[in-house]
PDB file as gemmi writes it, atoms N, CA and C in Angstrom:
CRYST1    1.000    1.000    1.000  90.00  90.00  90.00 P 1                      
ATOM      1  N   UNK A   1      -1.114   7.930 -21.816  1.00  0.00           N  
ATOM      2  CA  UNK A   1      -2.520   7.654 -22.054  1.00  0.00           C  
ATOM      3  C   UNK A   1      -2.722   6.140 -22.097  1.00  0.00           C  
ATOM      4  N   UNK A   2      -3.709   5.630 -21.350  1.00  0.00           N  
ATOM      5  CA  UNK A   2      -3.944   4.180 -21.364  1.00  0.00           C  
ATOM      6  C   UNK A   2      -4.487   3.717 -22.713  1.00  0.00           C  
ATOM      7  N   UNK A   3      -4.293   2.421 -22.975  1.00  0.00           N  
ATOM      8  CA  UNK A   3      -4.846   1.834 -24.188  1.00  0.00           C  
ATOM      9  C   UNK A   3      -5.253   0.395 -23.906  1.00  0.00           C  
ATOM     10  N   UNK A   4      -6.151  -0.111 -24.733  1.00  0.00           N  
ATOM     11  CA  UNK A   4      -6.529  -1.511 -24.697  1.00  0.00           C  
ATOM     12  C   UNK A   4      -5.879  -2.202 -25.882  1.00  0.00           C  
ATOM     13  N   UNK A   5      -5.272  -3.348 -25.626  1.00  0.00           N  
ATOM     14  CA  UNK A   5      -4.722  -4.164 -26.700  1.00  0.00           C  
ATOM     15  C   UNK A   5      -5.727  -5.288 -26.937  1.00  0.00           C  
ATOM     16  N   UNK A   6      -6.365  -5.231 -28.096  1.00  0.00           N  
ATOM     17  CA  UNK A   6      -7.438  -6.167 -28.453  1.00  0.00           C  
ATOM     18  C   UNK A   6      -6.846  -7.349 -29.216  1.00  0.00           C  
ATOM     19  N   UNK A   7      -7.150  -8.551 -28.727  1.00  0.00           N  
ATOM     20  CA  UNK A   7      -6.669  -9.751 -29.410  1.00  0.00           C  
ATOM     21  C   UNK A   7      -7.731 -10.847 -29.328  1.00  0.00           C  
ATOM     22  N   UNK A   8      -7.548 -11.855 -30.163  1.00  0.00           N  
ATOM     23  CA  UNK A   8      -8.432 -13.012 -30.152  1.00  0.00           C  
ATOM     24  C   UNK A   8      -7.589 -14.239 -30.459  1.00  0.00           C  
ATOM     25  N   UNK A   9      -7.689 -15.231 -29.597  1.00  0.00           N  
ATOM     26  CA  UNK A   9      -6.927 -16.476 -29.750  1.00  0.00           C  
ATOM     27  C   UNK A   9      -5.443 -16.193 -29.960  1.00  0.00           C  
ATOM     28  N   UNK A  10      -4.926 -15.217 -29.206  1.00  0.00           N  
ATOM     29  CA  UNK A  10      -3.511 -14.885 -29.267  1.00  0.00           C  
ATOM     30  C   UNK A  10      -3.087 -14.028 -30.444  1.00  0.00           C  
ATOM     31  N   UNK A  11      -4.019 -13.680 -31.314  1.00  0.00           N  
ATOM     32  CA  UNK A  11      -3.708 -12.855 -32.484  1.00  0.00           C  
ATOM     33  C   UNK A  11      -4.070 -11.392 -32.220  1.00  0.00           C  
ATOM     34  N   UNK A  12      -3.091 -10.506 -32.358  1.00  0.00           N  
ATOM     35  CA  UNK A  12      -3.320  -9.072 -32.180  1.00  0.00           C  
ATOM     36  C   UNK A  12      -4.308  -8.570 -33.225  1.00  0.00           C  
ATOM     37  N   UNK A  13      -5.301  -7.780 -32.774  1.00  0.00           N  
ATOM     38  CA  UNK A  13      -6.273  -7.191 -33.702  1.00  0.00           C  
ATOM     39  C   UNK A  13      -6.123  -5.678 -33.810  1.00  0.00           C  
ATOM     40  N   UNK A  14      -6.002  -4.985 -32.662  1.00  0.00           N  
ATOM     41  CA  UNK A  14      -5.895  -3.524 -32.709  1.00  0.00           C  
ATOM     42  C   UNK A  14      -5.515  -2.965 -31.345  1.00  0.00           C  
ATOM     43  N   UNK A  15      -4.971  -1.745 -31.354  1.00  0.00           N  
ATOM     44  CA  UNK A  15      -4.774  -0.943 -30.144  1.00  0.00           C  
ATOM     45  C   UNK A  15      -5.900   0.074 -30.095  1.00  0.00           C  
ATOM     46  N   UNK A  16      -6.478   0.263 -28.924  1.00  0.00           N  
ATOM     47  CA  UNK A  16      -7.560   1.232 -28.754  1.00  0.00           C  
ATOM     48  C   UNK A  16      -7.103   2.246 -27.715  1.00  0.00           C  
ATOM     49  N   UNK A  17      -6.796   3.469 -28.154  1.00  0.00           N  
ATOM     50  CA  UNK A  17      -6.379   4.531 -27.234  1.00  0.00           C  
ATOM     51  C   UNK A  17      -7.579   4.996 -26.427  1.00  0.00           C  
ATOM     52  N   UNK A  18      -7.352   5.208 -25.129  1.00  0.00           N  
ATOM     53  CA  UNK A  18      -8.438   5.603 -24.237  1.00  0.00           C  
ATOM     54  C   UNK A  18      -8.207   7.002 -23.700  1.00  0.00           C  
ATOM     55  N   UNK A  19      -9.235   7.800 -23.750  1.00  0.00           N  
ATOM     56  CA  UNK A  19      -9.243   9.113 -23.115  1.00  0.00           C  
ATOM     57  C   UNK A  19     -10.548   9.195 -22.336  1.00  0.00           C  
ATOM     58  N   UNK A  20     -10.789  10.289 -21.652  1.00  0.00           N  
ATOM     59  CA  UNK A  20     -12.020  10.399 -20.867  1.00  0.00           C  
ATOM     60  C   UNK A  20     -13.238  10.134 -21.741  1.00  0.00           C  
ATOM     61  N   UNK A  21     -14.182   9.350 -21.218  1.00  0.00           N  
ATOM     62  CA  UNK A  21     -15.401   9.038 -21.944  1.00  0.00           C  
ATOM     63  C   UNK A  21     -15.801   7.599 -21.726  1.00  0.00           C  
ATOM     64  N   UNK A  22     -16.702   7.111 -22.568  1.00  0.00           N  
ATOM     65  CA  UNK A  22     -17.137   5.716 -22.444  1.00  0.00           C  
ATOM     66  C   UNK A  22     -17.322   5.099 -23.820  1.00  0.00           C  
ATOM     67  N   UNK A  23     -17.155   3.774 -23.865  1.00  0.00           N  
ATOM     68  CA  UNK A  23     -17.245   3.008 -25.092  1.00  0.00           C  
ATOM     69  C   UNK A  23     -18.007   1.725 -24.818  1.00  0.00           C  
ATOM     70  N   UNK A  24     -18.973   1.424 -25.649  1.00  0.00           N  
ATOM     71  CA  UNK A  24     -19.665   0.143 -25.575  1.00  0.00           C  
ATOM     72  C   UNK A  24     -18.925  -0.870 -26.432  1.00  0.00           C  
ATOM     73  N   UNK A  25     -18.812  -2.088 -25.924  1.00  0.00           N  
ATOM     74  CA  UNK A  25     -18.237  -3.197 -26.678  1.00  0.00           C  
ATOM     75  C   UNK A  25     -19.374  -4.147 -27.003  1.00  0.00           C  
ATOM     76  N   UNK A  26     -19.542  -4.482 -28.276  1.00  0.00           N  
ATOM     77  CA  UNK A  26     -20.598  -5.414 -28.647  1.00  0.00           C  
ATOM     78  C   UNK A  26     -20.735  -5.568 -30.151  1.00  0.00           C  
ATOM     79  N   UNK A  27     -21.772  -6.316 -30.544  1.00  0.00           N  
ATOM     80  CA  UNK A  27     -22.008  -6.588 -31.968  1.00  0.00           C  
ATOM     81  C   UNK A  27     -22.868  -5.537 -32.649  1.00  0.00           C  
ATOM     82  N   UNK A  28     -23.622  -4.773 -31.891  1.00  0.00           N  
ATOM     83  CA  UNK A  28     -24.542  -3.802 -32.498  1.00  0.00           C  
ATOM     84  C   UNK A  28     -23.798  -2.661 -33.184  1.00  0.00           C  
ATOM     85  N   UNK A  29     -24.401  -2.107 -34.236  1.00  0.00           N  
ATOM     86  CA  UNK A  29     -23.740  -1.022 -34.997  1.00  0.00           C  
ATOM     87  C   UNK A  29     -23.437   0.216 -34.158  1.00  0.00           C  
ATOM     88  N   UNK A  30     -24.228   0.483 -33.118  1.00  0.00           N  
ATOM     89  CA  UNK A  30     -24.003   1.691 -32.315  1.00  0.00           C  
ATOM     90  C   UNK A  30     -22.850   1.547 -31.317  1.00  0.00           C  
ATOM     91  N   UNK A  31     -22.274   0.370 -31.196  1.00  0.00           N  
ATOM     92  CA  UNK A  31     -21.145   0.159 -30.282  1.00  0.00           C  
ATOM     93  C   UNK A  31     -19.879   0.797 -30.850  1.00  0.00           C  
ATOM     94  N   UNK A  32     -19.160   1.498 -29.986  1.00  0.00           N  
ATOM     95  CA  UNK A  32     -17.919   2.154 -30.417  1.00  0.00           C  
ATOM     96  C   UNK A  32     -16.820   1.122 -30.695  1.00  0.00           C  
ATOM     97  N   UNK A  33     -16.827   0.016 -29.946  1.00  0.00           N  
ATOM     98  CA  UNK A  33     -15.876  -1.071 -30.195  1.00  0.00           C  
ATOM     99  C   UNK A  33     -16.700  -2.248 -30.691  1.00  0.00           C  
ATOM    100  N   UNK A  34     -16.785  -2.362 -32.024  1.00  0.00           N  
ATOM    101  CA  UNK A  34     -17.626  -3.395 -32.645  1.00  0.00           C  
ATOM    102  C   UNK A  34     -16.859  -4.677 -32.796  1.00  0.00           C  
ATOM    103  N   UNK A  35     -17.513  -5.762 -32.343  1.00  0.00           N  
ATOM    104  CA  UNK A  35     -16.910  -7.075 -32.410  1.00  0.00           C  
ATOM    105  C   UNK A  35     -17.906  -7.997 -33.109  1.00  0.00           C  
ATOM    106  N   UNK A  36     -17.560  -8.434 -34.301  1.00  0.00           N  
ATOM    107  CA  UNK A  36     -18.439  -9.299 -35.093  1.00  0.00           C  
ATOM    108  C   UNK A  36     -18.148 -10.750 -34.724  1.00  0.00           C  
ATOM    109  N   UNK A  37     -18.790 -11.203 -33.650  1.00  0.00           N  
ATOM    110  CA  UNK A  37     -18.519 -12.530 -33.112  1.00  0.00           C  
ATOM    111  C   UNK A  37     -19.749 -12.975 -32.325  1.00  0.00           C  
ATOM    112  N   UNK A  38     -20.235 -14.178 -32.583  1.00  0.00           N  
ATOM    113  CA  UNK A  38     -21.450 -14.661 -31.923  1.00  0.00           C  
ATOM    114  C   UNK A  38     -21.277 -14.907 -30.431  1.00  0.00           C  
ATOM    115  N   UNK A  39     -20.043 -14.947 -29.913  1.00  0.00           N  
ATOM    116  CA  UNK A  39     -19.829 -15.121 -28.475  1.00  0.00           C  
ATOM    117  C   UNK A  39     -19.978 -13.805 -27.719  1.00  0.00           C  
ATOM    118  N   UNK A  40     -20.151 -12.710 -28.462  1.00  0.00           N  
ATOM    119  CA  UNK A  40     -20.277 -11.371 -27.891  1.00  0.00           C  
ATOM    120  C   UNK A  40     -21.722 -10.909 -28.039  1.00  0.00           C  
ATOM    121  N   UNK A  41     -22.298 -10.384 -26.948  1.00  0.00           N  
ATOM    122  CA  UNK A  41     -23.670  -9.880 -26.984  1.00  0.00           C  
ATOM    123  C   UNK A  41     -23.753  -8.578 -27.764  1.00  0.00           C  
ATOM    124  N   UNK A  42     -24.973  -8.171 -28.111  1.00  0.00           N  
ATOM    125  CA  UNK A  42     -25.195  -6.923 -28.843  1.00  0.00           C  
ATOM    126  C   UNK A  42     -24.566  -5.734 -28.141  1.00  0.00           C  
ATOM    127  N   UNK A  43     -24.849  -5.601 -26.850  1.00  0.00           N  
ATOM    128  CA  UNK A  43     -24.202  -4.605 -25.983  1.00  0.00           C  
ATOM    129  C   UNK A  43     -23.632  -5.398 -24.826  1.00  0.00           C  
ATOM    130  N   UNK A  44     -22.389  -5.798 -24.942  1.00  0.00           N  
ATOM    131  CA  UNK A  44     -21.786  -6.757 -24.014  1.00  0.00           C  
ATOM    132  C   UNK A  44     -21.203  -6.086 -22.767  1.00  0.00           C  
ATOM    133  N   UNK A  45     -20.337  -5.103 -22.965  1.00  0.00           N  
ATOM    134  CA  UNK A  45     -19.656  -4.459 -21.841  1.00  0.00           C  
ATOM    135  C   UNK A  45     -19.435  -2.985 -22.153  1.00  0.00           C  
ATOM    136  N   UNK A  46     -19.196  -2.227 -21.097  1.00  0.00           N  
ATOM    137  CA  UNK A  46     -18.959  -0.792 -21.254  1.00  0.00           C  
ATOM    138  C   UNK A  46     -17.643  -0.439 -20.578  1.00  0.00           C  
ATOM    139  N   UNK A  47     -16.799   0.290 -21.294  1.00  0.00           N  
ATOM    140  CA  UNK A  47     -15.546   0.821 -20.760  1.00  0.00           C  
ATOM    141  C   UNK A  47     -15.792   2.289 -20.430  1.00  0.00           C  
ATOM    142  N   UNK A  48     -15.441   2.691 -19.221  1.00  0.00           N  
ATOM    143  CA  UNK A  48     -15.581   4.090 -18.811  1.00  0.00           C  
ATOM    144  C   UNK A  48     -14.229   4.571 -18.309  1.00  0.00           C  
ATOM    145  N   UNK A  49     -13.807   5.746 -18.795  1.00  0.00           N  
ATOM    146  CA  UNK A  49     -12.527   6.330 -18.394  1.00  0.00           C  
ATOM    147  C   UNK A  49     -12.815   7.685 -17.754  1.00  0.00           C  
ATOM    148  N   UNK A  50     -12.358   7.828 -16.497  1.00  0.00           N  
ATOM    149  CA  UNK A  50     -12.593   9.055 -15.738  1.00  0.00           C  
ATOM    150  C   UNK A  50     -11.292   9.488 -15.072  1.00  0.00           C  
ATOM    151  N   UNK A  51     -11.189  10.789 -14.719  1.00  0.00           N  
ATOM    152  CA  UNK A  51      -9.992  11.215 -13.983  1.00  0.00           C  
ATOM    153  C   UNK A  51      -9.907  10.461 -12.656  1.00  0.00           C  
ATOM    154  N   UNK A  52      -8.700  10.101 -12.270  1.00  0.00           N  
ATOM    155  CA  UNK A  52      -8.490   9.386 -11.020  1.00  0.00           C  
ATOM    156  C   UNK A  52      -8.895  10.252  -9.831  1.00  0.00           C  
ATOM    157  N   UNK A  53      -9.600   9.640  -8.892  1.00  0.00           N  
ATOM    158  CA  UNK A  53     -10.018  10.356  -7.682  1.00  0.00           C  
ATOM    159  C   UNK A  53      -8.840  10.543  -6.726  1.00  0.00           C  
ATOM    160  N   UNK A  54      -7.755   9.785  -6.924  1.00  0.00           N  
ATOM    161  CA  UNK A  54      -6.656   9.800  -5.969  1.00  0.00           C  
ATOM    162  C   UNK A  54      -5.342  10.347  -6.518  1.00  0.00           C  
ATOM    163  N   UNK A  55      -5.129  10.225  -7.821  1.00  0.00           N  
ATOM    164  CA  UNK A  55      -3.846  10.623  -8.405  1.00  0.00           C  
ATOM    165  C   UNK A  55      -4.078  11.652  -9.517  1.00  0.00           C  
ATOM    166  N   UNK A  56      -3.677  12.875  -9.261  1.00  0.00           N  
ATOM    167  CA  UNK A  56      -3.866  13.943 -10.230  1.00  0.00           C  
ATOM    168  C   UNK A  56      -3.146  13.629 -11.537  1.00  0.00           C  
ATOM    169  N   UNK A  57      -3.840  13.845 -12.650  1.00  0.00           N  
ATOM    170  CA  UNK A  57      -3.254  13.639 -13.967  1.00  0.00           C  
ATOM    171  C   UNK A  57      -3.379  12.226 -14.505  1.00  0.00           C  
ATOM    172  N   UNK A  58      -3.886  11.295 -13.690  1.00  0.00           N  
ATOM    173  CA  UNK A  58      -4.056   9.917 -14.147  1.00  0.00           C  
ATOM    174  C   UNK A  58      -5.528   9.625 -14.429  1.00  0.00           C  
ATOM    175  N   UNK A  59      -5.755   8.562 -15.184  1.00  0.00           N  
ATOM    176  CA  UNK A  59      -7.114   8.158 -15.535  1.00  0.00           C  
ATOM    177  C   UNK A  59      -7.419   6.783 -14.946  1.00  0.00           C  
ATOM    178  N   UNK A  60      -8.651   6.604 -14.485  1.00  0.00           N  
ATOM    179  CA  UNK A  60      -9.129   5.299 -14.030  1.00  0.00           C  
ATOM    180  C   UNK A  60      -9.962   4.687 -15.148  1.00  0.00           C  
ATOM    181  N   UNK A  61      -9.754   3.401 -15.391  1.00  0.00           N  
ATOM    182  CA  UNK A  61     -10.461   2.683 -16.455  1.00  0.00           C  
ATOM    183  C   UNK A  61     -11.327   1.610 -15.799  1.00  0.00           C  
ATOM    184  N   UNK A  62     -12.629   1.696 -16.033  1.00  0.00           N  
ATOM    185  CA  UNK A  62     -13.580   0.733 -15.475  1.00  0.00           C  
ATOM    186  C   UNK A  62     -14.208  -0.066 -16.614  1.00  0.00           C  
ATOM    187  N   UNK A  63     -14.499  -1.343 -16.348  1.00  0.00           N  
ATOM    188  CA  UNK A  63     -15.259  -2.155 -17.286  1.00  0.00           C  
ATOM    189  C   UNK A  63     -16.476  -2.675 -16.542  1.00  0.00           C  
ATOM    190  N   UNK A  64     -17.620  -2.649 -17.217  1.00  0.00           N  
ATOM    191  CA  UNK A  64     -18.872  -3.081 -16.598  1.00  0.00           C  
ATOM    192  C   UNK A  64     -19.649  -3.952 -17.579  1.00  0.00           C  
ATOM    193  N   UNK A  65     -19.999  -5.149 -17.132  1.00  0.00           N  
ATOM    194  CA  UNK A  65     -20.822  -6.030 -17.953  1.00  0.00           C  
ATOM    195  C   UNK A  65     -22.201  -5.401 -18.111  1.00  0.00           C  
ATOM    196  N   UNK A  66     -22.782  -5.521 -19.284  1.00  0.00           N  
ATOM    197  CA  UNK A  66     -24.085  -4.915 -19.577  1.00  0.00           C  
ATOM    198  C   UNK A  66     -25.205  -5.954 -19.613  1.00  0.00           C  
ATOM    199  N   UNK A  67     -25.103  -6.980 -18.769  1.00  0.00           N  
ATOM    200  CA  UNK A  67     -26.113  -8.044 -18.748  1.00  0.00           C  
ATOM    201  C   UNK A  67     -25.932  -9.008 -19.903  1.00  0.00           C  
ATOM    202  N   UNK A  68     -24.692  -9.213 -20.318  1.00  0.00           N  
ATOM    203  CA  UNK A  68     -24.401 -10.064 -21.473  1.00  0.00           C  
ATOM    204  C   UNK A  68     -24.748 -11.526 -21.201  1.00  0.00           C  
ATOM    205  N   UNK A  69     -24.946 -12.274 -22.262  1.00  0.00           N  
ATOM    206  CA  UNK A  69     -25.269 -13.697 -22.154  1.00  0.00           C  
ATOM    207  C   UNK A  69     -24.093 -14.498 -21.613  1.00  0.00           C  
ATOM    208  N   UNK A  70     -22.886 -14.263 -22.120  1.00  0.00           N  
ATOM    209  CA  UNK A  70     -21.708 -15.048 -21.733  1.00  0.00           C  
ATOM    210  C   UNK A  70     -20.878 -14.426 -20.619  1.00  0.00           C  
ATOM    211  N   UNK A  71     -21.259 -13.250 -20.154  1.00  0.00           N  
ATOM    212  CA  UNK A  71     -20.534 -12.602 -19.069  1.00  0.00           C  
ATOM    213  C   UNK A  71     -19.228 -11.962 -19.505  1.00  0.00           C  
ATOM    214  N   UNK A  72     -18.634 -11.237 -18.574  1.00  0.00           N  
ATOM    215  CA  UNK A  72     -17.358 -10.560 -18.777  1.00  0.00           C  
ATOM    216  C   UNK A  72     -16.435 -10.996 -17.646  1.00  0.00           C  
ATOM    217  N   UNK A  73     -15.178 -11.304 -17.990  1.00  0.00           N  
ATOM    218  CA  UNK A  73     -14.218 -11.704 -16.964  1.00  0.00           C  
ATOM    219  C   UNK A  73     -13.013 -10.772 -16.990  1.00  0.00           C  
ATOM    220  N   UNK A  74     -12.350 -10.678 -15.845  1.00  0.00           N  
ATOM    221  CA  UNK A  74     -11.061  -9.994 -15.738  1.00  0.00           C  
ATOM    222  C   UNK A  74     -10.122 -10.974 -15.059  1.00  0.00           C  
ATOM    223  N   UNK A  75      -9.042 -11.294 -15.757  1.00  0.00           N  
ATOM    224  CA  UNK A  75      -8.069 -12.277 -15.258  1.00  0.00           C  
ATOM    225  C   UNK A  75      -8.751 -13.575 -14.849  1.00  0.00           C  
ATOM    226  N   UNK A  76      -9.761 -13.983 -15.626  1.00  0.00           N  
ATOM    227  CA  UNK A  76     -10.432 -15.259 -15.408  1.00  0.00           C  
ATOM    228  C   UNK A  76     -11.558 -15.245 -14.402  1.00  0.00           C  
ATOM    229  N   UNK A  77     -11.823 -14.120 -13.739  1.00  0.00           N  
ATOM    230  CA  UNK A  77     -12.902 -14.038 -12.753  1.00  0.00           C  
ATOM    231  C   UNK A  77     -14.072 -13.248 -13.314  1.00  0.00           C  
ATOM    232  N   UNK A  78     -15.282 -13.784 -13.155  1.00  0.00           N  
ATOM    233  CA  UNK A  78     -16.488 -13.106 -13.634  1.00  0.00           C  
ATOM    234  C   UNK A  78     -16.674 -11.819 -12.838  1.00  0.00           C  
ATOM    235  N   UNK A  79     -16.968 -10.731 -13.561  1.00  0.00           N  
ATOM    236  CA  UNK A  79     -17.173  -9.434 -12.912  1.00  0.00           C  
ATOM    237  C   UNK A  79     -18.494  -8.826 -13.369  1.00  0.00           C  
ATOM    238  N   UNK A  80     -19.012  -7.933 -12.563  1.00  0.00           N  
ATOM    239  CA  UNK A  80     -20.122  -7.054 -12.970  1.00  0.00           C  
ATOM    240  C   UNK A  80     -19.533  -5.686 -13.311  1.00  0.00           C  
ATOM    241  N   UNK A  81     -18.628  -5.201 -12.416  1.00  0.00           N  
ATOM    242  CA  UNK A  81     -17.927  -3.933 -12.627  1.00  0.00           C  
ATOM    243  C   UNK A  81     -16.549  -4.084 -11.993  1.00  0.00           C  
ATOM    244  N   UNK A  82     -15.545  -3.541 -12.676  1.00  0.00           N  
ATOM    245  CA  UNK A  82     -14.169  -3.698 -12.194  1.00  0.00           C  
ATOM    246  C   UNK A  82     -13.325  -2.527 -12.679  1.00  0.00           C  
ATOM    247  N   UNK A  83     -12.441  -2.024 -11.797  1.00  0.00           N  
ATOM    248  CA  UNK A  83     -11.484  -1.007 -12.226  1.00  0.00           C  
ATOM    249  C   UNK A  83     -10.242  -1.743 -12.721  1.00  0.00           C  
ATOM    250  N   UNK A  84      -9.953  -1.591 -14.003  1.00  0.00           N  
ATOM    251  CA  UNK A  84      -8.802  -2.269 -14.610  1.00  0.00           C  
ATOM    252  C   UNK A  84      -7.503  -1.601 -14.196  1.00  0.00           C  
ATOM    253  N   UNK A  85      -6.498  -2.420 -13.961  1.00  0.00           N  
ATOM    254  CA  UNK A  85      -5.158  -1.936 -13.664  1.00  0.00           C  
ATOM    255  C   UNK A  85      -4.222  -2.392 -14.786  1.00  0.00           C  
ATOM    256  N   UNK A  86      -3.102  -1.717 -14.905  1.00  0.00           N  
ATOM    257  CA  UNK A  86      -2.122  -2.058 -15.937  1.00  0.00           C  
ATOM    258  C   UNK A  86      -1.844  -3.562 -15.933  1.00  0.00           C  
ATOM    259  N   UNK A  87      -1.921  -4.183 -17.090  1.00  0.00           N  
ATOM    260  CA  UNK A  87      -1.608  -5.596 -17.230  1.00  0.00           C  
ATOM    261  C   UNK A  87      -2.789  -6.535 -17.076  1.00  0.00           C  
ATOM    262  N   UNK A  88      -3.915  -6.039 -16.579  1.00  0.00           N  
ATOM    263  CA  UNK A  88      -5.076  -6.914 -16.429  1.00  0.00           C  
ATOM    264  C   UNK A  88      -5.734  -7.144 -17.786  1.00  0.00           C  
ATOM    265  N   UNK A  89      -6.364  -8.317 -17.921  1.00  0.00           N  
ATOM    266  CA  UNK A  89      -6.977  -8.701 -19.187  1.00  0.00           C  
ATOM    267  C   UNK A  89      -8.468  -8.959 -18.975  1.00  0.00           C  
ATOM    268  N   UNK A  90      -9.284  -8.187 -19.696  1.00  0.00           N  
ATOM    269  CA  UNK A  90     -10.733  -8.396 -19.691  1.00  0.00           C  
ATOM    270  C   UNK A  90     -11.082  -9.269 -20.880  1.00  0.00           C  
ATOM    271  N   UNK A  91     -11.981 -10.228 -20.660  1.00  0.00           N  
ATOM    272  CA  UNK A  91     -12.405 -11.101 -21.741  1.00  0.00           C  
ATOM    273  C   UNK A  91     -13.891 -10.889 -21.993  1.00  0.00           C  
ATOM    274  N   UNK A  92     -14.208 -10.617 -23.258  1.00  0.00           N  
ATOM    275  CA  UNK A  92     -15.571 -10.385 -23.720  1.00  0.00           C  
ATOM    276  C   UNK A  92     -15.811 -11.403 -24.822  1.00  0.00           C  
ATOM    277  N   UNK A  93     -16.641 -12.413 -24.534  1.00  0.00           N  
ATOM    278  CA  UNK A  93     -16.781 -13.511 -25.483  1.00  0.00           C  
ATOM    279  C   UNK A  93     -15.429 -14.176 -25.651  1.00  0.00           C  
ATOM    280  N   UNK A  94     -14.983 -14.327 -26.890  1.00  0.00           N  
ATOM    281  CA  UNK A  94     -13.667 -14.929 -27.139  1.00  0.00           C  
ATOM    282  C   UNK A  94     -12.594 -13.873 -27.399  1.00  0.00           C  
ATOM    283  N   UNK A  95     -12.906 -12.615 -27.102  1.00  0.00           N  
ATOM    284  CA  UNK A  95     -11.976 -11.503 -27.341  1.00  0.00           C  
ATOM    285  C   UNK A  95     -11.357 -11.039 -26.037  1.00  0.00           C  
ATOM    286  N   UNK A  96     -10.068 -10.702 -26.100  1.00  0.00           N  
ATOM    287  CA  UNK A  96      -9.352 -10.221 -24.927  1.00  0.00           C  
ATOM    288  C   UNK A  96      -8.941  -8.771 -25.120  1.00  0.00           C  
ATOM    289  N   UNK A  97      -9.042  -8.005 -24.029  1.00  0.00           N  
ATOM    290  CA  UNK A  97      -8.659  -6.602 -24.020  1.00  0.00           C  
ATOM    291  C   UNK A  97      -7.718  -6.387 -22.835  1.00  0.00           C  
ATOM    292  N   UNK A  98      -6.428  -6.241 -23.124  1.00  0.00           N  
ATOM    293  CA  UNK A  98      -5.425  -6.037 -22.075  1.00  0.00           C  
ATOM    294  C   UNK A  98      -5.189  -4.545 -21.895  1.00  0.00           C  
ATOM    295  N   UNK A  99      -5.218  -4.085 -20.637  1.00  0.00           N  
ATOM    296  CA  UNK A  99      -4.967  -2.677 -20.374  1.00  0.00           C  
ATOM    297  C   UNK A  99      -3.466  -2.431 -20.281  1.00  0.00           C  
ATOM    298  N   UNK A 100      -3.003  -1.463 -21.051  1.00  0.00           N  
ATOM    299  CA  UNK A 100      -1.607  -1.018 -20.995  1.00  0.00           C  
ATOM    300  C   UNK A 100      -1.649   0.454 -20.600  1.00  0.00           C  
ATOM    301  N   UNK A 101      -1.073   0.750 -19.434  1.00  0.00           N  
ATOM    302  CA  UNK A 101      -1.060   2.128 -18.942  1.00  0.00           C  
ATOM    303  C   UNK A 101       0.331   2.418 -18.390  1.00  0.00           C  
ATOM    304  N   UNK A 102       1.178   2.973 -19.220  1.00  0.00           N  
ATOM    305  CA  UNK A 102       2.560   3.241 -18.834  1.00  0.00           C  
ATOM    306  C   UNK A 102       2.648   4.175 -17.629  1.00  0.00           C  
ATOM    307  N   UNK A 103       1.659   5.057 -17.454  1.00  0.00           N  
ATOM    308  CA  UNK A 103       1.685   6.008 -16.340  1.00  0.00           C  
ATOM    309  C   UNK A 103       1.534   5.318 -14.992  1.00  0.00           C  
ATOM    310  N   UNK A 104       0.879   4.154 -14.960  1.00  0.00           N  
ATOM    311  CA  UNK A 104       0.669   3.458 -13.692  1.00  0.00           C  
ATOM    312  C   UNK A 104       1.443   2.157 -13.606  1.00  0.00           C  
ATOM    313  N   UNK A 105       2.240   1.850 -14.597  1.00  0.00           N  
ATOM    314  CA  UNK A 105       2.995   0.584 -14.631  1.00  0.00           C  
ATOM    315  C   UNK A 105       3.808   0.366 -13.359  1.00  0.00           C  
ATOM    316  N   UNK A 106       4.440   1.396 -12.845  1.00  0.00           N  
ATOM    317  CA  UNK A 106       5.271   1.282 -11.655  1.00  0.00           C  
ATOM    318  C   UNK A 106       4.489   1.067 -10.374  1.00  0.00           C  
ATOM    319  N   UNK A 107       3.165   1.225 -10.405  1.00  0.00           N  
ATOM    320  CA  UNK A 107       2.345   1.039  -9.211  1.00  0.00           C  
ATOM    321  C   UNK A 107       2.030  -0.424  -8.943  1.00  0.00           C  
ATOM    322  N   UNK A 108       2.448  -1.316  -9.835  1.00  0.00           N  
ATOM    323  CA  UNK A 108       2.083  -2.723  -9.723  1.00  0.00           C  
ATOM    324  C   UNK A 108       2.697  -3.409  -8.505  1.00  0.00           C  
ATOM    325  N   UNK A 109       3.870  -2.991  -8.124  1.00  0.00           N  
ATOM    326  CA  UNK A 109       4.542  -3.662  -7.010  1.00  0.00           C  
ATOM    327  C   UNK A 109       4.842  -2.654  -5.909  1.00  0.00           C  
ATOM    328  N   UNK A 110       4.786  -3.126  -4.709  1.00  0.00           N  
ATOM    329  CA  UNK A 110       5.121  -2.306  -3.551  1.00  0.00           C  
ATOM    330  C   UNK A 110       6.107  -3.101  -2.709  1.00  0.00           C  
ATOM    331  N   UNK A 111       7.171  -2.465  -2.303  1.00  0.00           N  
ATOM    332  CA  UNK A 111       8.151  -3.103  -1.434  1.00  0.00           C  
ATOM    333  C   UNK A 111       7.703  -2.934   0.010  1.00  0.00           C  
ATOM    334  N   UNK A 112       7.676  -4.030   0.750  1.00  0.00           N  
ATOM    335  CA  UNK A 112       7.312  -3.993   2.162  1.00  0.00           C  
ATOM    336  C   UNK A 112       8.590  -4.119   2.964  1.00  0.00           C  
ATOM    337  N   UNK A 113       8.819  -3.145   3.829  1.00  0.00           N  
ATOM    338  CA  UNK A 113      10.006  -3.152   4.684  1.00  0.00           C  
ATOM    339  C   UNK A 113       9.563  -3.575   6.071  1.00  0.00           C  
ATOM    340  N   UNK A 114      10.082  -4.705   6.522  1.00  0.00           N  
ATOM    341  CA  UNK A 114       9.736  -5.230   7.838  1.00  0.00           C  
ATOM    342  C   UNK A 114      10.850  -4.918   8.829  1.00  0.00           C  
ATOM    343  N   UNK A 115      10.483  -4.590  10.061  1.00  0.00           N  
ATOM    344  CA  UNK A 115      11.533  -4.329  11.063  1.00  0.00           C  
ATOM    345  C   UNK A 115      12.286  -5.616  11.397  1.00  0.00           C  
ATOM    346  N   UNK A 116      13.544  -5.480  11.797  1.00  0.00           N  
ATOM    347  CA  UNK A 116      14.354  -6.657  12.160  1.00  0.00           C  
ATOM    348  C   UNK A 116      13.834  -7.349  13.376  1.00  0.00           C  
TER     349      UNK A 116                                                      
END                                                                             
């Protein structure tokens, strides 16, 4: 099962286990992942977890900016919507959320065999 590792300024804050569904990240009380930080908008970003369209038994994790003031980045690039892969880091305000998905960890590298 995938999880988000939540940290701020290099300090671990929490592990968030992900299953099918969606979670809002923000400062508002109705957000499932509440972040009390002025660099984070009321409803900053949304995490959505759905069954993979290509790999049976796996889950796809998407992050989508919700029109936040400071934006959302993945690996330093501003995104509107992005499918997170194992090891990628989403930044919401000054908070980081790294995706850890042991089920897809081995998909990170592909060996290319070239003919002689």
